[in-house]
C-alpha positions in Angstrom: 89.1 63.4 44.8 87.4 60.2 43.5 87.8 61.5 39.9 91.5 62.2 40.5 91.9 58.7 42.0 90.1 57.2 39.0 92.3 59.1 36.6 95.4 58.0 38.5 94.3 54.4 38.4 93.8 54.6 34.6 97.2 56.0 34.1 98.7 53.3 36.4 96.9 50.6 34.3 98.3 52.1 31.1 101.8 52.4 32.6 101.7 48.7 33.7 100.3 47.3 30.5 102.8 49.2 28.3 105.7 48.4 30.7 105.0 44.7 30.7 104.4 44.6 27.0 107.6 46.4 26.0 109.8 45.5 28.9 112.1 43.0 27.2 112.4 45.1 24.1 113.3 48.3 26.0 115.9 46.3 28.0 117.6 44.9 24.8 117.4 48.2 22.9 118.9 50.1 25.9 121.7 47.6 26.5 122.7 47.5 22.9 122.5 51.3 22.8 125.0 51.5 25.7 127.4 49.4 23.7 127.0 51.3 20.4 127.7 54.7 22.0 131.4 54.0 22.3 131.8 52.1 19.0 134.3 54.5 17.5 136.4 54.7 20.7 136.5 50.9 21.1 137.3 50.3 17.4 140.2 52.7 17.6 142.1 50.0 19.5 142.3 47.7 16.5 142.0 50.0 13.4 145.6 49.9 12.1 144.1 49.1 8.6 142.8 52.7 8.5 146.3 54.2 8.3 149.2 54.4 5.9 152.6 56.1 5.7 151.9 59.6 4.3 153.6 60.5 1.0 154.3 63.7 -0.8 152.0 62.9 -3.8 148.4 63.1 -4.8 145.8 60.4 -4.1 144.7 58.1 -6.9 141.8 59.6 -8.9 138.3 58.4 -8.1 137.9 56.3 -11.3 141.0 54.3 -10.5 139.8 53.7 -6.9 136.5 52.5 -8.2 138.2 50.2 -10.7 140.4 48.7 -8.0 137.6 48.2 -5.5 135.4 46.5 -8.0 138.1 43.9 -8.7 138.1 43.0 -5.0 134.3 42.9 -4.7 132.8 42.5 -8.2 129.1 42.9 -9.1 128.2 44.9 -6.1 127.1 48.6 -5.6 129.6 51.1 -4.3 127.8 53.4 -1.9 130.7 55.9 -1.5 134.4 56.5 -1.2 135.8 58.1 1.9 139.0 60.3 1.4 140.7 61.2 4.7 144.0 62.8 5.7 147.4 62.1 4.1 148.0 59.3 6.6 144.6 57.6 6.3 143.6 54.8 3.9 140.8 55.2 1.5 137.6 53.4 2.5 135.3 52.2 -0.3 131.9 51.4 1.1 129.7 48.8 -0.7 126.0 48.8 0.3 122.9 47.1 -1.0 119.6 46.9 0.9 117.9 44.3 -1.4 117.3 41.4 -1.5 119.2 41.3 1.7 121.6 43.8 3.3 125.1 43.7 1.9 127.4 46.2 3.8 131.1 45.8 3.4 134.2 48.1 3.2 137.4 47.8 1.3 140.5 49.8 2.5 143.0 50.8 -0.1 146.3 52.7 -0.1 145.4 56.1 -1.4 148.7 56.5 -3.3 149.0 53.1 -5.0 145.6 51.5 -4.7 147.1 48.6 -2.9 144.6 46.4 -1.1 144.8 46.6 2.7 141.7 45.0 4.2 138.1 44.0 3.6 135.6 44.2 6.4 132.0 43.0 6.7 130.3 45.9 8.5 127.2 43.8 9.1 129.0 41.1 11.1 131.3 41.1 14.1 130.5 42.4 17.6 129.1 45.8 16.6 127.2 44.3 13.7 125.6 42.0 16.2 124.9 44.9 18.6 123.3 47.0 15.8 121.0 44.2 14.6 119.8 43.8 18.2 119.3 47.5 18.6 117.4 48.0 15.4 115.5 44.7 15.0 116.1 42.4 18.0 118.0 40.0 15.7 114.7 39.2 14.0 113.9 39.6 10.3 113.9 43.3 9.5 110.2 43.4 8.5 109.2 42.1 11.9 111.9 43.2 14.3 112.2 46.9 13.2 108.4 47.4 13.7 108.5 45.8 17.1 111.4 48.1 18.2 109.9 51.2 16.6 106.5 50.9 18.3 108.1 49.8 21.6 110.2 52.9 21.7 107.1 55.0 20.9 105.3 53.3 23.8 108.4 53.9 26.0 107.8 57.7 25.5 104.2 57.2 26.9 105.6 55.1 29.8 108.0 57.8 30.8 105.4 60.6 30.7 102.9 58.4 32.6 105.6 57.5 35.1 106.2 61.2 35.9 102.5 61.7 36.5 102.5 58.7 38.9 105.7 59.8 40.5 104.3 63.2 41.4 103.7 63.3 45.2 100.2 63.6 46.5 101.3 65.8 49.3 104.3 67.8 50.5 105.4 65.2 53.0 106.3 62.7 50.3 108.7 65.0 48.3 111.7 63.8 50.2 110.8 60.1 49.6 110.4 60.8 45.9 113.8 62.6 45.5 116.3 60.4 47.4 116.9 57.0 48.8 116.1 56.5 52.5 117.6 53.1 53.2 118.7 51.6 56.5 119.3 48.1 57.9 115.6 47.5 58.2 114.8 48.4 54.6 113.4 45.4 52.7 114.4 44.6 49.1 110.9 45.6 48.0 111.5 49.1 49.3 114.9 49.3 47.6 113.5 48.0 44.3 110.7 50.5 44.6 113.1 53.4 45.1 115.4 52.2 42.3 112.4 52.3 39.9 111.0 55.6 41.0 113.8 57.8 42.3 116.3 56.8 39.6 113.6 56.8 37.0 112.8 60.4 37.9 116.3 61.7 37.6 117.0 60.1 34.2 113.5 60.7 32.8 114.3 63.9 30.8 117.4 62.3 29.2 115.3 59.1 28.6 112.7 61.2 26.8 115.4 62.7 24.6 116.7 59.2 23.6 113.3 57.9 23.0 112.2 61.0 21.1 115.2 61.0 18.8 114.8 57.2 18.3 111.2 57.8 17.1 112.4 60.5 14.7 114.6 57.9 13.0 112.0 55.1 13.3 108.9 56.9 11.8 108.6 59.1 8.8 105.5 60.7 10.1 107.2 61.4 13.4 110.2 62.9 11.6 108.0 65.2 9.5 105.9 66.3 12.6 109.1 67.0 14.6 110.6 69.1 11.7 107.4 71.1 11.2 106.9 71.6 14.9 110.4 73.1 15.1 109.3 75.6 12.4 110.8 74.0 9.4 109.6 74.9 5.9 112.2 73.3 3.6 112.1 69.8 2.2 113.2 67.5 5.1 113.9 64.6 2.7 117.3 63.8 1.4 117.1 65.0 -2.2 119.8 64.3 -4.8 119.2 66.8 -7.7 119.5 65.9 -11.3 122.5 67.1 -13.4 121.6 70.2 -15.4 123.1 68.8 -18.6 122.7 65.3 -19.9 125.3 63.9 -22.3 125.1 60.4 -23.8 127.6 58.1 -22.1 129.1 57.1 -25.5 130.3 60.7 -26.0 131.8 60.9 -22.5 135.5 60.7 -22.9 136.6 60.9 -19.3 135.4 60.9 -15.7 134.8 64.5 -14.6 134.6 63.4 -10.9 138.3 62.6 -11.0 138.9 66.4 -10.7 136.5 66.9 -7.9 138.2 65.7 -4.7 141.5 67.7 -5.4 139.4 70.8 -5.9 137.4 70.3 -2.7 140.5 69.5 -0.7 141.9 72.9 -1.7 138.7 74.7 -0.9 137.9 72.9 2.4 141.3 72.8 4.0 140.1 72.1 7.5 137.7 69.3 6.5 138.1 66.0 8.3 137.1 63.8 5.3 135.3 63.8 2.0 132.9 61.0 1.0 132.3 60.9 -2.8 129.2 59.2 -4.2 129.4 58.2 -7.8 126.4 59.2 -9.9 123.8 56.5 -10.0 123.0 57.0 -13.7 123.5 59.4 -16.6 121.2 62.1 -15.1 121.9 62.2 -11.4 124.4 64.6 -9.8 127.6 63.8 -7.9 127.2 63.9 -4.1 130.1 64.8 -1.9 129.7 64.8 1.9 132.2 67.0 3.6 132.8 66.1 7.2 133.8 69.1 9.2 134.2 67.4 12.6 135.4 64.0 13.6 132.6 61.8 15.0 129.8 64.3 14.2 127.3 64.3 11.4 125.0 67.3 11.9 127.5 69.9 10.6 128.4 68.1 7.4 128.2 69.9 4.1 126.3 68.0 1.4 127.5 69.2 -2.0 126.0 68.3 -5.3 127.7 68.7 -8.7 126.7 68.3 -12.3 128.5 65.1 -13.4 129.5 66.6 -16.8 130.5 70.2 -15.9 131.1 70.0 -12.1 129.0 73.0 -11.7 127.6 73.1 -8.1 123.8 72.5 -7.9 121.7 73.7 -5.0 119.3 71.3 -3.3 115.8 72.2 -1.9 116.5 69.8 1.0 117.7 70.6 4.5 120.7 68.4 3.6 122.8 71.0 1.8 125.5 73.3 3.1 125.4 73.6 6.9 125.9 77.4 6.9 122.6 77.6 5.0 120.7 75.5 7.5 118.0 77.2 9.6 117.1 76.4 13.2 114.6 73.5 12.4 117.0 72.1 9.8 119.8 72.0 12.4 117.6 70.4 15.0 116.7 67.5 12.6 120.3 67.2 11.4 121.5 66.9 15.0 119.1 64.1 15.7 121.5 61.1 15.4 124.4 63.0 17.2 122.0 63.8 20.1 120.7 60.2 20.1 124.2 58.7 20.8 125.4 61.7 22.9 128.1 62.7 20.4 126.7 66.2 20.3 128.3 66.7 23.8 131.6 65.1 23.0 133.0 62.5 25.4 130.9 63.9 28.3 127.8 63.6 26.2 128.6 60.0 25.3 129.1 59.1 28.9 125.7 60.6 29.8 124.0 58.7 26.9 125.7 55.5 28.1 124.6 55.9 31.7 121.1 57.0 30.8 120.7 54.1 28.4 122.0 51.7 31.1 119.6 53.0 33.7 116.7 52.8 31.1 117.6 49.1 30.8 117.1 48.7 34.6 113.6 50.3 34.6 111.7 47.4 33.1 113.6 45.0 35.4 112.7 46.9 38.6 109.2 47.6 37.2 108.5 43.9 36.5 109.8 43.0 40.0 107.5 45.6 41.5 104.5 44.2 39.6 105.5 40.6 40.5 105.8 41.4 44.1 102.3 42.8 44.3 100.7 40.2 42.2 102.2 36.9 43.4 103.7 37.4 46.8 101.6 36.7 49.9 100.3 39.8 51.6 101.8 39.4 55.0 102.5 42.5 56.9 106.2 43.3 56.7 108.3 43.5 59.9 110.0 46.7 58.8 108.6 49.8 57.2 105.2 49.4 55.5 105.4 50.4 51.8 102.3 52.3 50.9 101.2 52.0 47.4 103.3 54.5 45.5 100.6 55.1 43.0 
């Protein structure tokens, strides 16, 4: 028994130290996570710039789209061009990570190339939310590390919390599983139950959010998770080289102009196609085929020789979804699981509620710690709260 008590005290100490250290970070990351979950649904109320009157004609070819977009935002790198349905505008995404993030989109009429709207994706409400979620509005080199390690410690906090929650005897099971409040219940008791009972019920979902967050935050965590799931392919995103290399001076036209019409005919049920222009004379052309609106895991990543349009296979897990194995699918689902999109609107509601409750845990935990550390130890008039731990 003394050994068990000693172990429990050690776990309690770790739980408290990590909780106090990461409390503010977990609170901010959880609240911003709540807001990010419904980004697409909220933005749908003011996204008129994404739609055009459908016409019975082909979209402009990719080279013309590139030319038009570069007139609007010159001397910047085009990350990709998103081709949607007949009634949807074309989105040209500009992205540069260095020396500082430049992330903007230009929306064009797919039939005429007419400019519709320019948006700075790194600003506005959701830009603000994302910066808070990823780096606490601090410089990336500092903030992203603080968030990453805080989320990792939150995993430990949740596991240690379960150990501390576990009842010492059968009489306390009821107390651990539901609220038992009455008119005599003091605020300390209510706060205690909010931290422990609510924490228990959302712990499994909280572990999923924290785990998927760590997969995105740490390369080593990503590789371990993939290998633990039985993966044996290359888990990195690999863009293969074109099989033929032709000097740019002999290149008379842009072969990728023919690519999107071919793929539209082949993937008739696809939601959208995102074309990535080749970075140089040797890289292949990447096209991401979105098969479901709002989901990323089941996308097809296709690679084509930029001179012959011959399809090239990739050794990476990011290829055709039908070729993905179990471990590949698990890793590819990571982001969709993290935001709850994997379960549709119900999954997003669950992710929202879990993230919101996770934000309450450091608050109730700090109040619990404060009440024990700094309040005078007078015997309460109501029920005596025995040390939970």
